[in-house]
TIVEX-941002 format. One record per residue (C-alpha): x, y, z. Coordinates in pm, whole numbers, padded with zeros to 5 digits, always signed. Layout:
# residues N
XYZ
...
# end
This chain:
# residues 50
+00000+00000+00000
+00140+00338-00097
+00081+00625+00143
+00055+00978+00020
+00185+01142+00338
+00485+01027+00540
+00560+01170+00884
+00864+01396+00906
+00875+01382+01285
+00696+01308+01608
+00607+01536+01899
+00517+01471+02263
+00684+01130+02252
+00737+01127+02630
+00366+01054+02669
+00342+00808+02378
+00220+00455+02433
+00497+00197+02471
+00411+00018+02144
+00458+00348+01962
+00791+00417+02135
+00913+00070+02030
+00805+00138+01672
+01019+00272+01397
+01003+00643+01475
+01191+00835+01210
+01262+01199+01144
+01258+01469+01408
+01173+01336+01755
+01051+01581+02021
+00973+01452+02370
+00792+01778+02452
+00658+02081+02267
+00935+02210+02037
+01023+02578+02043
+00959+02589+01670
+00819+02363+01399
+01043+02522+01135
+01259+02208+01090
+00956+01987+01039
+00788+02234+00804
+01104+02266+00594
+01131+01887+00555
+00763+01834+00471
+00694+01766+00104
+00326+01795+00011
+00183+01494-00169
+00143+01510-00545
-00220+01534-00653
-00344+01290-00912
# end
């Protein structure tokens, strides 16, 4: 299955469920609220429309 949107990061991971923490988290990882979302926004690539 092809997904149109891939996560570029994860926020509030300190309160994530254990099965999520054990998962394959990729990209920017923030345990709490980041000071800025600029890094995540810059890495985000919008999906191509059909």
